[in-house]
C-alpha positions as CSV (number, residue, x, y, z in Angstrom):
1,M,0.0,0.0,0.0
2,K,1.2,3.5,-0.8
3,C,0.0,6.5,1.2
4,A,0.5,10.3,1.3
5,I,0.1,12.7,4.2
6,L,-0.8,16.4,3.7
7,T,-1.2,19.3,6.1
8,G,-3.2,22.2,4.7
9,G,-4.3,25.7,5.4
10,G,-3.1,27.5,8.5
11,D,-0.6,25.5,10.6
12,S,-1.9,24.3,14.0
13,P,0.0,22.7,16.9
14,G,-0.6,19.0,16.8
15,M,-0.2,18.6,13.1
16,N,3.3,17.0,13.6
17,A,1.8,14.6,16.1
18,F,-0.8,13.6,13.5
19,I,1.9,13.0,10.9
20,R,3.9,10.9,13.3
21,A,0.9,8.8,14.3
22,V,0.0,8.0,10.7
23,V,3.6,7.1,9.8
24,R,4.3,5.0,12.8
25,T,0.9,3.2,12.8
26,L,1.2,2.3,9.1
27,L,4.8,1.1,9.2
28,N,4.6,-0.7,12.5
29,T,1.4,-2.5,11.4
30,R,2.4,-3.2,7.8
31,P,6.1,-2.5,7.2
32,E,5.9,-2.9,3.5
33,T,3.7,0.2,3.2
34,S,5.4,3.3,1.7
35,V,4.5,6.7,3.2
36,W,5.1,10.0,1.5
37,G,4.8,13.5,2.9
38,V,3.3,16.1,0.6
39,I,5.5,19.2,0.6
40,D,3.8,22.6,1.2
41,G,0.2,21.4,1.3
42,W,-2.1,21.3,-1.7
43,R,0.4,23.1,-3.9
44,G,2.7,20.1,-3.4
45,L,0.1,17.8,-4.8
46,A,-0.4,20.0,-7.9
47,F,3.3,19.8,-8.6
48,N,4.1,16.3,-7.3
49,H,6.4,17.5,-4.5
50,Y,6.9,14.7,-2.0
51,R,9.4,13.1,0.3
52,R,9.4,9.6,1.7
53,L,8.8,9.3,5.4
54,G,10.2,6.6,7.6
55,K,9.9,6.2,11.4
56,R,13.2,8.1,12.0
57,D,11.9,11.0,9.9
58,V,9.1,11.6,12.5
59,A,11.2,11.1,15.6
60,G,11.2,13.9,18.1
61,I,8.4,16.0,16.5
62,L,5.5,15.2,18.9
63,T,5.5,18.6,20.7
64,T,6.9,20.7,17.8
65,G,4.5,23.4,16.6
66,G,3.8,24.1,12.9
67,T,4.2,21.3,10.4
68,I,7.4,19.6,9.2
69,L,5.8,19.2,5.8
70,G,4.9,22.8,5.3
71,T,1.7,24.4,4.2
72,L,1.3,27.2,1.6
73,R,-1.9,29.0,0.5
74,F,-3.0,27.7,-2.9
75,P,-6.2,29.7,-4.0
76,E,-5.9,28.3,-7.5
77,L,-7.2,25.0,-6.2
78,K,-10.5,26.6,-5.1
79,E,-10.9,28.7,-8.3
80,D,-9.7,26.5,-11.2
81,P,-11.4,23.2,-12.1
82,E,-8.3,22.2,-14.2
83,V,-6.1,22.5,-11.1
84,Q,-8.6,20.4,-9.2
85,R,-8.4,17.7,-11.8
86,T,-4.6,17.9,-12.0
87,V,-4.5,17.2,-8.2
88,A,-6.8,14.3,-8.5
89,R,-5.0,12.9,-11.6
90,N,-1.6,13.2,-9.8
91,L,-2.9,11.2,-6.8
92,H,-4.0,8.5,-9.2
93,D,-1.0,8.5,-11.4
94,E,1.3,8.3,-8.4
95,A,-0.6,5.2,-7.3
96,F,-1.5,6.6,-3.8
97,D,-4.1,4.3,-2.2
98,Y,-4.8,6.9,0.5
99,L,-4.3,10.6,1.2
100,F,-4.3,11.6,4.8
101,V,-5.2,15.2,5.4
102,C,-5.1,17.4,8.5
103,G,-6.4,20.9,7.8
104,G,-9.1,23.5,8.1
105,N,-12.3,24.4,6.3
106,G,-10.6,25.3,3.1
107,S,-8.8,22.0,3.0
108,L,-12.0,20.2,3.8
109,Q,-13.7,21.8,0.9
110,A,-10.8,21.0,-1.4
111,A,-10.7,17.4,-0.2
112,N,-14.4,17.0,-0.9
113,V,-14.0,18.4,-4.5
114,I,-11.0,16.2,-5.2
115,N,-12.8,13.1,-3.8
116,Q,-15.8,13.7,-6.0
117,I,-13.4,13.8,-9.1
118,L,-11.7,10.6,-7.9
119,R,-15.0,8.8,-7.5
120,K,-16.4,10.0,-10.8
121,E,-13.3,8.8,-12.7
122,Q,-13.1,5.6,-10.6
123,W,-9.5,6.5,-9.7
124,R,-7.9,4.6,-6.9
125,T,-7.1,7.2,-4.1
126,R,-9.3,7.6,-1.1
127,I,-9.1,10.6,1.2
128,L,-9.2,10.5,5.0
129,F,-9.5,13.9,6.7
130,A,-8.9,15.2,10.3
131,P,-9.6,18.8,11.4
132,G,-6.6,20.9,12.1
133,S,-7.4,24.5,13.1
134,I,-6.8,26.7,16.0
135,D,-10.2,28.3,15.3
136,N,-12.2,25.2,16.1
137,D,-14.5,25.9,13.2
138,V,-14.3,22.6,11.4
139,C,-17.3,20.3,12.1
140,N,-17.3,21.5,15.7
141,I,-20.7,19.8,16.4
142,Y,-18.9,16.5,16.2
143,G,-15.6,17.3,17.9
144,T,-12.8,19.9,18.4
145,S,-10.0,20.7,16.0
146,V,-6.4,19.8,16.5
147,G,-4.6,22.9,17.7
148,F,-7.5,24.6,19.4
149,Y,-6.4,23.9,23.0
150,S,-2.8,24.7,22.2
151,A,-3.9,28.1,21.0
152,I,-5.9,28.6,24.2
153,D,-2.8,27.7,26.2
154,K,-0.8,30.4,24.4
155,S,-3.6,32.9,24.8
156,L,-3.8,32.2,28.5
157,Q,-0.1,32.9,29.0
158,M,-0.3,36.2,27.0
159,L,-3.5,37.3,28.8
160,E,-1.7,36.8,32.1
161,W,1.2,39.0,31.0
162,I,-1.2,41.7,29.8
163,R,-3.0,41.6,33.1
164,D,0.2,42.4,35.0
165,T,0.7,45.5,33.0
166,A,-3.0,46.5,33.0
167,S,-3.2,46.2,36.8
168,S,0.0,48.2,37.3
169,H,-1.3,51.1,35.2
170,R,-5.1,50.9,35.9
171,R,-5.7,50.2,32.2
172,L,-8.4,48.7,30.0
173,Y,-6.7,46.5,27.4
174,L,-8.5,45.6,24.1
175,I,-7.0,42.4,22.9
176,R,-7.5,41.0,19.4
177,S,-7.8,37.2,19.1
178,M,-7.6,34.9,16.0
179,G,-10.6,32.7,15.1
180,R,-11.7,33.7,11.6
181,D,-15.5,33.8,11.6
182,S,-15.7,31.9,14.8
183,A,-15.6,33.2,18.4
184,F,-14.6,29.8,20.0
185,L,-10.9,30.7,20.4
186,A,-11.6,34.1,21.8
187,L,-14.3,33.1,24.2
188,F,-12.6,30.0,25.6
189,S,-9.4,31.9,26.0
190,G,-11.4,34.6,27.9
191,I,-13.0,32.1,30.1
192,A,-9.6,30.4,30.9
193,A,-7.9,33.7,31.7
194,G,-10.8,35.3,33.6
195,A,-11.2,38.2,31.1
196,E,-14.0,40.6,31.8
197,Y,-15.6,40.3,28.4
198,V,-15.3,38.8,24.9
199,I,-16.8,40.5,21.9
200,R,-18.1,38.0,19.4
201,P,-18.1,38.6,15.6
202,N,-21.8,39.4,15.0
203,E,-22.6,40.8,18.4
204,E,-24.4,44.1,19.1
205,V,-22.1,45.5,21.7
206,D,-23.3,47.7,24.6
207,F,-20.2,49.8,25.0
208,E,-21.8,51.8,27.8
209,K,-22.3,48.7,29.8
210,L,-18.8,47.6,29.2
211,A,-17.5,51.0,30.3
212,T,-19.5,50.5,33.5
213,I,-17.8,47.1,34.0
214,A,-14.4,48.7,33.5
215,S,-15.2,51.5,36.0
216,Q,-16.1,48.9,38.7
217,R,-12.8,47.0,38.3
218,D,-10.2,47.8,40.9
219,R,-7.1,48.1,38.6
220,D,-7.4,46.2,35.3
221,T,-9.9,45.3,32.6
222,R,-9.3,42.9,29.7
223,I,-11.7,42.8,26.8
224,I,-11.0,40.3,24.0
225,V,-12.2,41.1,20.5
226,S,-12.8,38.3,18.0
227,E,-11.0,38.5,14.7
228,A,-14.2,38.8,12.6
229,Y,-15.7,41.7,14.6
230,P,-15.9,44.5,12.1
231,K,-14.6,47.3,14.2
232,S,-10.8,47.7,14.5
233,L,-9.1,47.9,17.9
234,E,-8.4,51.5,17.3
235,E,-12.1,52.2,16.6
236,I,-13.2,50.5,19.8
237,Q,-10.5,52.3,21.7
238,A,-11.9,55.7,20.5
239,I,-15.4,54.6,21.6
240,F,-14.2,53.8,25.1
241,E,-12.1,56.9,25.4
242,E,-15.1,59.1,24.5
243,I,-17.3,57.3,27.0
244,F,-14.7,57.5,29.8
245,Q,-14.1,61.2,29.2
246,R,-17.9,62.0,29.1
247,R,-18.5,60.0,32.3
248,G,-15.4,61.0,34.2
249,I,-14.0,57.5,34.3
250,Q,-10.2,57.4,35.0
251,R,-8.9,54.6,32.8
252,E,-6.3,54.5,30.1
253,V,-7.2,52.3,27.1
254,R,-4.5,50.3,25.2
255,T,-4.6,47.7,22.4
256,V,-2.8,44.5,21.8
257,D,-3.0,42.0,18.9
258,M,-2.0,38.6,20.1
259,S,-3.1,36.8,16.9
260,Y,-0.1,35.1,15.4
261,F,1.4,34.3,18.8
262,Q,-1.6,32.1,19.4
263,R,-0.7,29.8,16.6
264,G,2.9,29.0,17.2
265,G,4.9,27.2,19.8
266,K,4.7,23.7,21.3
267,A,1.5,21.7,21.1
268,A,-0.6,21.2,24.2
269,V,-0.8,17.7,25.6
270,T,-4.5,17.6,24.7
271,D,-3.7,18.2,21.0
272,I,-0.8,15.8,21.0
273,L,-2.9,13.0,22.3
274,R,-6.0,13.7,20.2
275,A,-4.0,14.2,17.0
276,S,-2.2,11.0,17.7
277,W,-5.5,9.2,18.3
278,L,-7.0,10.5,15.1
279,G,-3.9,9.5,13.1
280,Y,-3.9,6.1,14.6
281,R,-7.6,5.5,13.9
282,M,-7.4,6.7,10.3
283,A,-4.3,4.6,9.6
284,K,-5.9,1.5,11.0
285,D,-9.0,2.1,9.0
286,A,-7.0,2.6,5.8
287,L,-5.2,-0.7,6.4
288,G,-8.7,-2.3,6.6
289,G,-9.7,-0.7,3.3
290,A,-11.9,2.1,4.5
291,D,-13.7,4.5,2.2
292,S,-13.0,8.3,2.2
293,G,-14.2,10.1,5.3
294,F,-13.9,12.8,7.9
295,Y,-12.6,11.9,11.4
296,T,-13.0,13.9,14.6
297,A,-13.1,13.4,18.3
298,F,-13.9,15.4,21.5
299,Y,-11.1,13.6,23.4
300,T,-8.5,10.8,23.1
301,G,-10.4,7.5,22.9
302,H,-13.6,9.0,21.6
303,I,-14.9,7.1,18.6
304,Q,-17.1,9.2,16.4
305,P,-18.0,7.3,13.2
306,P,-16.4,8.9,10.2
307,L,-18.6,11.4,8.3
308,P,-18.8,11.2,4.5
309,L,-16.7,14.1,3.1
310,E,-19.7,15.7,1.4
311,V,-21.6,15.8,4.7
312,A,-18.6,17.2,6.7
313,A,-18.1,19.9,4.0
314,D,-21.7,21.1,4.5
315,L,-20.8,23.6,7.3
316,S,-24.5,24.6,7.7
317,Q,-25.1,21.1,9.1
318,T,-21.9,20.4,10.9
319,N,-20.8,23.7,12.5
320,H,-22.1,25.9,15.3
321,P,-22.5,29.3,13.5
322,D,-22.0,31.0,16.9
323,I,-21.1,29.9,20.4
324,P,-23.9,27.8,21.9
325,E,-26.1,29.9,24.2
326,E,-25.3,27.8,27.3
327,I,-21.6,28.4,26.8
328,I,-22.2,32.2,26.6
329,N,-24.3,32.1,29.8
330,F,-21.5,30.1,31.4
331,A,-18.9,32.7,30.4
332,L,-21.1,35.6,31.7
333,A,-21.8,33.9,35.0
334,L,-18.1,33.6,35.7
335,R,-17.3,37.3,34.8
């Protein structure tokens, strides 16, 4: 059997643990299997850029952030049917029995399109997909994405640093968080760090109420702003400064963007274990002749039956469009 492994979209901590799990499971279970890493994501498939992976090649990468295979943006894959067909044809011509993918929503949509071409042409390759995204916006009804809890860990550390300075200077800090269109990373980071409020992407914000919250704090206030919220940090800063001046509230307002720091660094134990579990399950299923599918889990050892790729790619049916109400109430109760 011949297999390929691809990491796509934005990198997320735990991708390397996924790569390692697939390689080790395949080679330890069936040593004659050949495993190839796709270099730089979907672009690598379009240009047949691979390197063979053995057990030594994946030694010592469990906790390492990013992805040893690389991942480059490749918008042509979404926009050009000829590029899509080239990728599918390359998979078939290279005689890959399986393509293992760990990536975000863009990669999931690509995998679904490529899989449809493969099935239509009756070409050999099947695609097994695991969610890798710090945003936790990939089929989050069925599980959490690899990298999500690692990003929360990084956020917690930064939010604690910010709190020290905010408290020393009696400041309100506005802190931008990654998350794309989802508020999961911002809100869960806020809950873990004890932030005073998290502004969600589509929320109608009562800035007067938030100003009151800030005025009631002894020394520090941290408000996290989701990536997709339409106002910039500077615009929100101006709103607060006007309210504070009008109401005589003595607070400085500062801004911090922690976005790209959330993505890097070592993977959290939760993501290492869950990525390894998913890679193991997918490799075992491939050795058993499984069809294409999407794999996810809420925890290590959780067995969620694989979803057909076309079902997983329908985000209206598989994703929470916003944070579930009970989680919002939970966060507000702890403020």
